[in-house]
N, C-alpha and C positions, 0 to 999 in steps of 0.2 A: 199411286195409280200408274199403271204401265201404259206407255204410249203405243206399244206394238202388241198385236195379237197374231198368233200363228194360226193360219187357216189352211184347209186342204180340200182338194177334190180327189175323187177316187173312181176308178173303173175296175171293178173286180172281174175275175173270170166268171163265166156263167154258163148255165144250161137253160134252154128254152123250156118253160113250164116245169121247172124243178126247184121249188122254193127251198127245199132242204139243202141241196147243194149250194144254191145261191147264198143262203144264210151262212154256210160255212166259209165261203170265200169273202163275204162281207166282214165277218168277224176277224178274219186274218188281217184285213186292212185296218179294222178298228183297233186291233192290238198294236199295229205299227204306228197308228196315229197317236195312241197313248204313249208309246215309247218316245216319239218325237215331240211330245208335249204340245200336240195340236189342240186348239180350243174348239174348232169347228170343222166337221168333216161332212162333205156333200157327196151323195151317191147318185147314180143315173136314174132316169125316169123308169118307173115300174120295175125296178131292179130285182125285187123279190120273186115276182111271177114271170118276168121278162116282158119286154115291149112287144116282141113278135109272136106272142102266143096266139094271136088272132082269135078265131072262134073258140079256142079252148078256154078263153077267159070266161065263157058262159058256164063252164063246168063248176059246180059247187065244190067238187073235190080240189080243184086248183085254187079257188078263192079261199076255201078253208085252210088249205096248205099255206097260202100266203099269210093268212091271219096267224096261224100257229108260228110261222117263221118270225113274224113281227113281234109276237109276244116273247118268243125265245130270245130274239135279239135284245129286247129291253131287259130281260132278266140277266143276260150274260154281259151286259154293259153297265149294269147298275153301279158298279164301283169305279167306272171310268169318268174322269172329269172332262168329258168331251161332249159337245153339243152335236147331235147327228141330224141330218136331213135325208130322209129315205123315200125314194120313189115307190108308191104303193097304190094298188088297185083296191078301192074301197067300195063295198056293197052297202048302200044306205037306202033304206025305205024302198027296196026293190029296184034301185037304179045303180049303175056303176059310175064311179068318179075316179079320174086320174089325179092323184094327189101327191103332195109332199108331206110326210109325217115328221114332225120335229120332236126329238126325244132328248132327255137329259137325265142322267143318274137313274136310268131304268123307267122313267115316267114319260108319258106322252103329254107334251105341253100344248099341242094343237095340231090341226090338220088343215092344210091349204089346198083347195081344189084348183085344177087348171081352168082358166077362164076361156081361152080361145081354142076351140077344138078343130083341127085341120081336116079338111075333106077335099083335098085337091091332089093332083098328080099321084104319087105313090102312097099318099096318106089318106086313110079312110076311117079316122077315129070316131066320127059321128055314128058309125055302125055300132059302137060300143058305149061311148061315154056321154054323159050329160055335161053341159057347161056349168062351171062353178060360178057362184055369186059372191060379190064383195061383202054382202051382209053377213055378219057373224052370228051364228046360233050355236046352241049346245046340243051335242049328240051323245048317245051312250058310249062310254069308254070301252075300248077294245080290251083293255086290261081289267080283269075282274079280281075281286077279293079285298081283304083288309089292307088298308094303307093307300088304296087307289081312289081317286075321285070317281063318282058315278057318271059324271058327264064331262066332256072336254070341248073346247071351242073349235068350230069348223067354219071356215070362211076365207075368202081370198084377201081380205084387208088386214089379216093378223100381222102383228109385229111381236118380236121376241127380244126383250131388253135385258142386258146383264145388270143385275142389281148393283154390283160394286163399281160398275163403270157404264153409265147410260150412253156413253159415246158409241158403245157396241149395241146397235139396234138392227136386228135381222129381219129381212122380208124375203119371201119365197115366191118365185114364179116358175112355170114349167114349160120347157121347150118352146112351142109356138107363141107363147106369151111374149117372148122377146122379139119376134119377127113382125109383129103387127105395127101399124103406123104410130100408135101411142101405147107403148108397152106399160103394163102395170107397174114396172119398176120406176117409171117417171113419177107416178102418184105416190109410190112408197117413199121415194127420196124426198119429195116435197113435204111428206108427212114426217120426215125425220130419220128414215132408215139410212144407215151408213154401209151396211153389209147386205148386198143383194146376191141371191143364189138362184141357180137354175138347174133343176134336175131334167136332163134332156135325153132324147133318142134321135139325134140329128144324123141323117144318113150322109154318106160320102159321095159327093159329086165333084166334077171338075170345077175348081175355083171356090167350092163352098167352105173349105177350111179357112181360106183367106177372108171370106165374108164374115164368118163367125168371129175371127180375130178383130176385124175392123168394127163390128158391132160392139164388142166389149170395150175396145179402146174408146169408141165414141161415147157410149152411154156412161162408162165409169168416169170419163173426163167431163162430160156435160153435166152429170149429176154430182160430181165430186164425191164419189163413192168407190167402194171396192166391189167388184162383181166376180162371182165364182161360177164356173160353168163345168158341169160334169156330164159327159155324153156316153151312150152305150158303146160297148166294145164289139170286136169281131165275132164273138160267139153268138151275137144277136142276128148276124147276117142271114138273109134268106134269098129266095129267087127274086124278090122285089127290091131289096135294099141291102147295102153294104155299110157297116158301121166301123168307125176307126178309133173309137175310144178317145175322142178329142176332149182334153181337160185343160182349162185355162183359169188363171187367176189374174185379174187386172186391178189397178189402183190408180184413180185419178188420171186416166187417159193413157196409161202404159201397161204393158203386159209384164207381170212379175214372174209368172211361171207358165210354161206350156210343154206338154209332153210331145214325144215323137209320134208320127202316125202309127196306129195299131199297137201302141205301147200301153199295156194295162198296168195297174198298180195305184200307188198313192203319190200325190204331188202337192207339196206344200210351199207356202211363202209367208213372210211376216208383213202384215199390213199396218201402216202407220195411222192410227186413229187421230193423233194430234194433227197430222197433215190434213186429213179430211175435214176435221173441225175448223182448222185455220182457213182452208180454202173457202169453206162456206161462209165464214164470218167476213172474209174480204170481198166476196161477191155480193154486191149490193142488190142485184136482181134475184138473188136466191133466198127464198124464205119458206118457212114451214107454214103450210096452208091449214092443215087440220091434223088432229091427233086421232088415228084410227083406233078401233077397239083392240 
């Protein structure tokens, strides 16, 4: 049993509302992750269709392009021993959801919806997206054909556990989820999650980079966890917002890896699972409350 696991955040180059191009750039970083023997790679929020597509997200041509890109990503990463978390716009039962899709060996393990939808200042996501629920249900699999399950789990309380080492327990939240008074990551950690990831599109304001860094230091330390944060890059910038590709990896209260402002690419670090397990064992007020679906 290895005590360390190599994890990575990524900010690929992108084009607004161009899933085919975005797929190509994501695959470039996926191959680099494989070369570096990364076990987990996290992409930004809505990275296939782009976060700032705005009302274009209502166009079926863009949604269908995003779906084709996701299917192609799964097929082209089938032989990679990397767990991916991909920001994705999901059309489900006539409604749009801002989600993180978790894939491994070309299969979709589950889809996690964003729970807290911002509608303040320069953010107006309620115009597009529905709030995700913690309750897990099964929805039709985006991947069709022989060898794929007909249904996949969908819900904010999903955890993804490595069979050979249950100390690796992954939970996903998306952008605004981290900024609310009681983030979902708190519940996830109390339910046993050790690796917390965030697909984000957090814009760049004076002092906000430091705020993100302090949030990750605080929550990873308070929860005795590793927290990975991957935010949208400069190609997402519009007249409303500027994005700086902020990528962070924290472990138990300290930053292991942080990129330079506006630096795109892949950024990795080795997380000590034994350290996280030991800290939780020693903390008498830290205990697992429940086991999510």
